[in-house]
C-alpha positions as CSV (number, residue, x, y, z in Angstrom):
1,M,-1.3,32.7,21.4
2,R,1.7,34.0,19.5
3,K,4.5,35.5,21.6
4,I,8.3,35.8,22.1
5,I,9.7,33.8,25.0
6,H,10.9,36.2,27.7
7,N,12.8,33.6,29.7
8,I,12.7,30.0,30.9
9,D,13.2,28.1,34.1
10,I,15.0,24.8,33.5
11,D,14.4,23.6,37.1
12,L,10.6,24.2,36.9
13,K,10.5,23.2,33.2
14,V,8.5,26.3,32.3
15,F,8.7,29.3,30.0
16,Y,7.5,32.9,30.4
17,I,6.1,35.5,28.1
18,I,5.1,39.1,28.5
19,H,1.4,39.7,27.8
20,E,-0.2,43.1,28.3
21,G,2.6,44.1,30.6
22,Q,2.5,41.0,32.8
23,R,4.8,38.0,32.9
24,L,2.9,34.8,32.4
25,G,4.2,31.3,32.9
26,F,3.4,28.1,31.0
27,Y,4.2,24.5,31.7
28,L,4.3,21.4,29.4
29,S,3.1,17.9,29.7
30,N,5.8,15.3,30.0
31,K,5.4,14.4,26.3
32,L,5.6,18.0,25.1
33,Y,8.5,18.6,27.4
34,K,10.5,15.7,26.0
35,T,9.7,16.8,22.4
36,F,10.0,20.6,22.5
37,F,11.7,22.0,25.6
38,D,15.2,22.0,24.1
39,Y,13.9,24.5,21.5
40,L,12.4,26.9,24.0
41,K,14.9,29.7,24.7
42,P,14.6,33.5,25.3
43,G,13.9,35.3,22.0
44,V,12.2,32.2,20.4
45,L,8.8,32.8,18.8
46,V,6.2,30.4,19.9
47,D,2.6,30.0,18.6
48,F,0.7,27.7,21.0
49,E,-2.7,26.9,22.5
50,I,-3.4,26.3,26.2
51,T,-5.8,24.1,28.2
52,D,-8.0,25.1,31.1
53,K,-5.6,23.5,33.5
54,Q,-3.4,25.5,35.8
55,K,-0.7,24.4,38.2
56,K,0.6,26.2,41.3
57,M,4.4,26.1,41.8
58,G,5.7,28.1,44.7
59,H,3.7,31.4,44.8
60,L,2.9,31.4,41.0
61,H,0.2,29.8,38.9
62,F,1.2,28.4,35.5
63,Y,-1.0,27.6,32.5
64,Q,-0.7,24.2,30.7
65,V,0.3,24.2,27.0
66,A,-2.1,22.1,25.0
67,F,0.0,22.0,21.8
68,F,2.4,24.1,19.7
69,N,1.5,25.4,16.2
70,Q,5.0,26.9,15.6
71,I,8.4,27.2,17.3
72,I,10.8,29.5,15.4
73,S,14.2,30.9,16.3
74,L,14.4,34.5,15.0
75,N,18.2,35.1,15.1
76,P,19.3,33.2,13.2
77,H,16.0,32.3,11.6
78,Q,15.2,28.6,12.0
79,V,11.9,26.8,12.0
80,H,12.0,24.1,14.7
81,Y,8.4,23.0,14.4
82,D,5.5,24.1,12.1
83,L,2.2,22.3,12.5
84,F,0.7,24.1,9.5
85,L,3.6,23.0,7.3
86,L,3.3,19.4,8.7
87,R,-0.3,19.3,7.7
88,D,0.5,20.5,4.2
89,E,3.1,17.8,3.9
90,M,0.5,15.2,5.0
91,K,-1.8,16.4,2.2
92,K,1.0,16.1,-0.4
93,V,2.0,12.6,0.6
94,L,-1.6,11.3,0.6
95,K,-2.3,12.9,-2.7
96,S,0.9,11.6,-4.3
97,H,-0.4,8.0,-4.3
98,K,-3.0,6.5,-6.6
99,Y,-3.9,3.2,-4.9
100,F,-4.3,2.4,-1.2
101,L,-4.5,-1.0,0.5
102,F,-6.5,-0.8,3.7
103,I,-5.5,-3.8,5.7
104,D,-6.2,-5.2,9.1
105,F,-5.1,-8.4,11.0
106,E,-6.4,-10.3,14.0
107,M,-3.6,-12.0,15.9
108,T,-3.2,-14.8,18.4
109,M,-3.0,-13.9,22.1
110,P,-0.9,-15.6,24.7
111,G,-2.3,-17.9,27.3
112,Y,-2.5,-16.7,30.8
113,Q,1.1,-17.9,31.5
114,P,2.9,-16.9,28.3
115,I,6.4,-18.3,27.5
116,N,8.4,-16.9,24.6
117,F,5.2,-15.7,22.9
118,R,5.0,-13.7,19.7
119,P,1.6,-13.0,18.0
120,E,0.7,-14.6,14.7
121,I,-1.8,-13.5,12.1
122,I,-4.9,-15.7,12.2
123,Q,-7.3,-13.4,10.2
124,V,-6.7,-11.0,7.4
125,G,-9.0,-8.4,5.9
126,Y,-8.1,-6.0,3.1
127,V,-9.6,-3.5,0.8
128,L,-7.9,-2.1,-2.3
129,A,-9.2,1.2,-3.7
130,K,-8.3,4.6,-4.9
131,A,-8.9,7.4,-2.4
132,K,-12.6,8.2,-2.0
133,Q,-13.6,5.8,-4.7
134,D,-15.2,2.4,-5.0
135,M,-13.3,-0.8,-4.0
136,I,-11.2,-2.6,-6.6
137,Q,-10.7,-5.7,-4.5
138,K,-11.6,-6.9,-1.0
139,N,-11.1,-10.1,0.8
140,G,-11.0,-11.6,4.3
141,Y,-10.5,-15.0,5.9
142,Y,-8.9,-17.0,8.7
143,V,-5.2,-18.0,8.4
144,F,-3.6,-21.0,10.0
145,P,-0.9,-20.1,12.6
146,E,2.5,-21.6,12.1
147,E,3.9,-21.8,15.6
148,M,0.7,-22.2,17.7
149,K,-1.2,-25.4,16.7
150,T,-4.1,-24.6,18.9
151,L,-5.7,-21.2,19.9
152,S,-5.4,-20.0,23.4
153,R,-8.6,-19.4,25.4
154,R,-7.9,-15.7,25.5
155,T,-7.7,-15.6,21.7
156,K,-11.0,-17.5,21.2
157,K,-12.8,-15.4,23.8
158,F,-11.5,-12.0,22.5
159,L,-12.3,-12.8,18.9
160,N,-15.4,-14.9,19.7
161,L,-14.0,-17.8,17.7
162,D,-15.2,-21.4,17.5
163,E,-11.9,-23.3,17.1
164,E,-13.5,-26.1,15.1
165,I,-15.0,-23.7,12.6
166,F,-11.8,-21.8,12.5
167,M,-9.8,-24.9,11.6
168,Q,-12.3,-25.8,8.9
169,Q,-12.2,-22.4,7.2
170,A,-8.6,-21.2,7.8
171,K,-6.3,-21.0,4.8
172,P,-2.5,-21.3,4.7
173,F,-0.6,-18.0,5.0
174,S,0.9,-18.6,1.6
175,I,-2.5,-17.8,0.0
176,F,-2.5,-14.3,1.5
177,Y,1.2,-13.9,0.7
178,E,0.6,-14.6,-3.0
179,E,-2.4,-12.3,-3.1
180,L,-0.4,-9.5,-1.4
181,K,2.5,-10.1,-3.8
182,D,0.2,-9.7,-6.8
183,I,-1.4,-6.6,-5.4
184,M,2.0,-5.0,-4.6
185,K,3.3,-5.8,-8.1
186,T,0.2,-4.7,-10.0
187,Y,-0.9,-1.6,-8.1
188,K,2.0,-0.5,-6.0
189,P,-0.3,0.8,-3.2
190,M,0.4,2.4,0.1
191,L,-0.8,0.1,2.9
192,V,-3.0,2.0,5.3
193,V,-3.2,0.6,8.9
194,W,-4.6,1.9,12.1
195,G,-1.7,1.9,14.6
196,K,1.6,0.1,14.5
197,N,0.5,-3.4,15.5
198,D,-0.6,-4.6,12.0
199,R,2.7,-3.5,10.4
200,S,4.6,-5.3,13.1
201,A,2.5,-8.4,12.7
202,L,3.1,-8.6,9.0
203,H,6.8,-8.1,9.5
204,D,6.9,-10.9,12.0
205,A,4.8,-13.1,9.7
206,Y,7.5,-12.9,7.0
207,Q,10.0,-14.3,9.5
208,I,7.6,-16.9,11.0
209,H,6.7,-18.3,7.6
210,Q,10.2,-17.9,6.2
211,V,9.3,-15.8,3.1
212,P,11.0,-12.7,1.6
213,P,9.3,-9.5,2.8
214,L,6.9,-7.9,0.3
215,T,6.7,-4.5,2.1
216,K,9.0,-2.0,3.7
217,D,8.2,0.4,6.6
218,D,7.8,3.3,4.2
219,D,5.1,1.4,2.3
220,F,2.8,2.0,5.3
221,I,0.6,4.9,6.4
222,D,-0.3,4.8,10.0
223,L,-3.7,6.5,10.0
224,L,-3.8,6.7,13.8
225,K,-0.5,8.6,13.9
226,L,-1.8,11.0,11.2
227,H,-4.8,11.7,13.3
228,K,-2.8,12.3,16.4
229,D,-0.3,14.6,14.6
230,Y,-3.0,16.5,12.6
231,Y,-5.4,17.1,15.4
232,N,-2.7,17.3,18.2
233,L,-4.3,14.5,20.2
234,K,-2.7,13.6,23.5
235,D,-4.1,10.1,23.6
236,D,-4.6,7.3,21.1
237,L,-7.9,7.5,19.2
238,G,-9.9,4.3,18.6
239,L,-10.8,3.4,15.0
240,F,-14.5,3.1,15.7
241,K,-14.5,6.3,17.7
242,A,-12.9,8.1,14.8
243,Y,-15.6,6.7,12.5
244,K,-18.4,7.9,14.9
245,T,-16.8,11.3,15.0
246,Y,-16.8,11.7,11.2
247,Y,-20.1,10.0,10.3
248,D,-22.0,10.4,13.6
249,V,-22.9,6.7,13.4
250,P,-22.0,4.5,16.4
251,L,-20.7,1.0,15.6
252,D,-20.0,-2.0,17.8
253,Q,-16.5,-3.4,17.2
254,A,-16.7,-7.1,16.5
255,H,-12.9,-7.6,16.1
256,D,-13.3,-8.8,12.6
257,A,-10.4,-8.0,10.2
258,M,-12.6,-7.4,7.2
259,D,-14.9,-5.0,9.1
260,D,-11.9,-3.1,10.5
261,A,-10.3,-2.8,7.0
262,L,-13.5,-1.3,5.6
263,I,-13.9,1.1,8.6
264,T,-10.2,2.1,8.0
265,K,-11.1,3.0,4.4
266,Y,-14.2,5.0,5.5
267,V,-12.2,6.9,8.1
268,F,-9.4,7.6,5.6
269,D,-11.8,9.0,3.1
270,A,-13.4,11.3,5.7
271,F,-10.0,12.4,6.8
272,L,-9.1,13.4,3.3
273,D,-12.4,15.4,3.0
274,Y,-11.6,17.2,6.3
275,M,-8.1,18.2,5.1
276,A,-9.3,19.4,1.7
């Protein structure tokens, strides 16, 4: 629906348009309200979609806004939000980089009575590749935690870990650090993650292991956020659900960093195909 806002009601947090001679009212979810309501004023052009939901307030029924495509002030002309432009910018950013490092971490979990806990990386998985091309490098292994000398029961249960096998196979964080340093220097890739946790875990790991950071926030692409923004998703999307949506193949998540890094690559490639 593409209409000019007729008027708004600040108290009810709704806006009205005139459609076929009738005044219709629309309300926003809390998230949309916090993000966009300040831009909604009489005379503003809005392009938006609605859900099947309606809400009765007083004697009137209001339709729920699903998402906005555009919000544009006409006098003076100012684009406040443009989903179509945002999608084009996503394409440009993704196409401007040659190499991508798809990376995933598994982290420690606190015990059932945590005190001053912060998660540590205990498994890494990564895949280096060009977009929609074969892998250049891939690797995955356990990593010794620095602060926690034993793994909590929650960690072992969630990751299905045998602590004795873990201690036999785990490598020092310095091994991964040197591998990442070499990759960043040689290929200068964008790091592709699913959600914010892996980026935060790596940032914390630099501090925990007292090493200079190899990455900055703008070296990362949060593929989950790209999906939410591109498809206007209200809730977070699971990585394996995204894979099933693109490939129509269900997978069981084993909480393995190498598997998750591979799935992230496959979802990334399918996302690029969809945007093409």
